[in-house]
N, C-alpha and C positions, 0 to 999 in steps of 0.2 A: 167337327170333332177336334178336340185339342189333344196333343200328345200328353200322356199322363206325366205329372211331375211328382212332388213328394206326396201328393194326395193319394197316389197308388204306389206305396212302397214296395208292393209285391212284384212290381215289374222286374227289378233286378233279381229277385229271388226266383222268379219264373225261369229266368235264363239259367240260373244255377241249378234248380231242381230238375229242369229239362236235361241238363248235362249229367246230373247225378243218376237220373233214371237209366242212363245208358252206361253207367259205370264212370268212376272218377278218372279223369285224364291223368296220364303219367306226367312225370317231371314235376318241377317246383313252381309254385305260384309267385315266389319272390325269393330274394336273398338279402341278407343284412350283414355286410362285412364278411361275406363268404358263407354265412350260416343260412342254410335253406329254410324256407317255410313251404311245406308240402301242399299240394293242391287238396289233399284229403283233410289236412288240418284247417286250411282256409275255408273249405266248404262246410266242415263240421262247425267251426266257429260262427260262420255267417248264418247258419240254420238256426242257431240258438241265441243269437245276439239280442239282448233285451232292450237296447237303446239305439237310436239312430240320429245322426245330425241332419237337420233339415233346414232349408232356406225359408225363413218367414219374413214378413214385413219388418220385424224387429231385429233382423239379422239371423245369423246361424245359431240354432238352438238344438240342444240334445233332448230328444223326447222319448218317453217310455213307450214301448210298443204294447198294444193290447193283444198279447199272444205272440208266440215266437214267429220269426220270419218263415220258417218251414211250414207252420200251421196256416198262417195268413195266405201264403201263396197257394198252398194245396186247396184250401177252402175256395179261394177265388177261382181256381181252375176247374174245380169240380162243379161249382155253381154255374160257371160258364157252360159246361157241358149239359147241365140240366136245362138251362135256358135254350140251348140249341135243340134239345130233345123236344121241348114244348113247341118250338117253332115248327119242327117237322110234323109233330102230331096235329098242329093247327093248319098245316099246309101252307105256311108262310116262310119256310126256310129260304134264305137268300141264295141265289146261284152265284157262281164265280163271276159271272157277268155283272150281277147286281153289286157285288163287292167292288169290282173294277170301276163301275160307274160312280159309286159312292166316293171312292178315292179321288177320281177325276173331279167330282163336284167339289170336294173340299180343297183341291189344289187351285181352283179358281180364285178362292180367297186367300189361300196360303200356298203359293208356288213352291215354298221351301219345305213342305210337309215331309217328303221323303228324306231329305237331308237332315232335318231336325230329328226324325225318328231314328235314323241310323246313328246320329251323334249321341242319342240317349240310350243306345244299346239294342235297339230293335233290329230284327231282321225283317226283310220284306214280308216273309211268311207271317211273323208275329204281328205285323201291322195289319195285314189282310185279315187275320183272325180277330183282331180287336174290332175292325170295322164289321166283320160278319156278326159278332156277338151284339154289337150296337144295333145293327139292322134287325136282328132277331128280336131284341127288346122292343124296338119301334113298331115292327110289324105285328107282334103279338098284342101290344097295347092298343094299336089303332086298326086292328082287323074290323072291317065293316064300317069304318068311319070315313066320311067324305067331307072335305072343305073346299068350297068353290073359289075361283079367282075373285069373285065379287066379295065374298066374305074376307078374303085376305086384304083387298084394297080398302074395305071399310074399316077393318081393324087398324091398318096403318094410318088411315085418315083420322080415326077417333083417338089414336095414341101418338100423334105426331111428335109430341114433346119427348117421348121416350126413345125415339129413333135419332139419337144424337151420339156423336163420338164424345165421350167425357173429357173434361179438361185434363190435359197432360202436363206433368212437371218432370223434367229430366234433371237428375242430380247425381252428384258424387258424394261419397261417404267415407269417413274415417272412423274406425272402431278402436277403442282402447279399453284396457282392463284394469287400469290403475289411475289414481290421481296423479302420479308422477308422470305417466305417459301423456295424460291430458294436459298437464302443464307444459310438456315438451312440444306438443302440437301447437298450443297457444303461442309459444315462443317462436316457433318456425313460421307460423302464419303471420304473426305480428311483424316478422322481419321482411315480409313481402314475398316469401316463397309461394310458388303456385300451389294450389290446393292439391292437385293430382301428384305433384312431386312429394309433398309432405305425406300424402297417403301411401305412396310407394315406400317411403322410408319408415313410417311409424304405425301404420294401421295394422291391427292384429287379425283382421278378417281373413281366414284361411283361403277364401275364394276371391279375395280382392284383386290380386294380380291377374287372375284369369279373366275377370270381367271388366278390367280397367277401372276398378273402384267405383263403378256406376251402381247406384241403388237399383235393384232389379225391378222395382215397381214404379211405373210412370203414370198409370191411370189413378187419378186422385180418388176415384170412388172405391178403389181397392186398398187404399191406405188406412191405417188406424186413424181414428178421429184426431187424436192428439197430434200425430205427425202431419196430417193434412192441414190442420189449423196452423201449425208452425210454418209449413211450406207456403201457405196462402199469405202469411204475414211477412215473408221474406222476399225481397226483390231479386230479380235476375242478377247474376254475377255477384251475389253476396252469400255469406255463410249464415247458417242458422245458429241460435244458441246451442249449447250442449244439451243433449237429451239423455236422461238416465235410462239405461237399458238393464236387462236382467244380469248381463255379464260385464257391466262396466258402463261406458259412455259412448255416445255417437254424436258426431257433428256432420253436417251436410253443406254442400255448396250447390246453390240453385243455378243450374246452367241455363235452362230454357223453359219458358212456360207457353203453353198453347191452349187457348180457350176452347170451350165446347163448340163443336161445329155440327151442322146437320149431316146426317149419315145418308150417302147416296142410296136411293131405293133401287137396287139392282134386281135382276131376275133371281140371283142367288138368295138375296135377302127375302124376296117374296116367297121363295120355296121354303126358307127356314121358318118364316112366319106360319106358312101353311102347315108345316110339320108340328110347330108348337101348338097351334089350335087343334090339330088332330090329336096330339098327345093329351092336351087338356081334356078334350071330350072323352077320349079312351079311358083315361084314368078315372073319370067320374063314373064309369060303368064297370070297371074291373079292378080288382085288388091284385096287382101284378106281383107284389112281394109275397102276399099270402099264397098265390098260386104256385110260385117257385118253391116256397116252403113245403107245401103240400106234395108237390112232385118229388121233392128231395126226400121227404118222409116215406113216401110210397116206394122210392127206389133205394132206400138206405142199405138194404141187403145186397144190392147190386154194385155198391161202391166199395172198392177194395183198395185201401191205401197201403202201399209197399214202402214208401219213404219212411225210414225208421223214426226220424225226428218228428214226423207229423202223425204217426199212427195213434198214440195215446190221446193227444188233444183233439184229433178228429173224432175218435170214438166217443169221447166225452161230449163233444158238440153234437154228434148224431143223436145221443140220448136226450140231451137237453131240448132240442128243437121240438121233440114230440110233446113236451109238457109246457112249452111256451105258448100262451094264448095270443096268437097274432104276432106280426112282425113289424108293426109301425105303419105309418101313413105311406101310401104309394105316392104321395105328392113329392116325396124325396126323390123320386125318379124324374122329376121335372114336369110340374103341372101348369106352369105359367109360360106364355109365349115369351121368348127371349127378346127384350127390348134392345139389346145391343147387337142383335143379329147373330148371337152365338148359336151353335148347333141346337136344333130343337129336339133331337133324339135324347133318350134318357142318358144319364151320365155314364162315363167310361168304366166306372167300377161296377162289379156285380152288386145286385140289391143287397142291402145290409140285412141279413137275417140275424136278429139280435137274440142274445140269451143272457 
């Protein structure tokens, strides 16, 4: 399991809505030159915010949200409860011990899991609940499915070329938003100044200082094609040409390249492959998303939304799902074994019930 990043924007809203459900805290959220911003104003603004800045391979971008944060968070949380209810009805609801074992399992490959979660705003309870929902999804989809160790070993043997750590390229970046700043960067780099020094002085990336002006993606398979091509053509300890971005220009310094290497076949990796094969077989026999939608329709009168900002959009959504023929392919929940050894359980977000 990976800690959700911008792919699940509702994480931050979950924290806020959880607090709002118990009443808005007293005091101020911030002050500006002595002028207060109340917590009530902060929560109200965040619930309705239409755009969010997210970190993408092209840099920080402002994206339009598909529905208010209040509605997105409420929908995610309600669907999580529906999934848990299905797991209970199917007799596969995970125990607290199951959840603990799953967290322990993930920490074998990611010892810093808890610290990363806390740094992103999770409480231990929230992390446990995320794992519980993931286990519910996996157990629902794979109920009655068995994959043997021999099947796992055969799959690894037949797909050995996919069990590779992809090529990695570590780089620094400078972002500018005008031709004038671009020229200033060229002048400073041409004078022999270190790339990191120039980045600290002239980059306009708002998160640059926090991450040391490192480009956040090192896995070349996760880079945009254009960027990967430029990186591959640029030698270590050299800068790339300027690349035009949506909000200006970006230039990179290639710090270090690591070629693809065979991935160690550990017990954890074998278990991930087993789960992926189970998920693939389970999804071929059941439409997970459709089942969630049907359960939600059946229970719609049992769902009561009290959070003011989410009431109207939720009521509209509840009406629309009854007339929507299907919810898309359950393959979106993860139908292929993960060649990189990524978790084989369905993704961390609730199933997308589209309308």
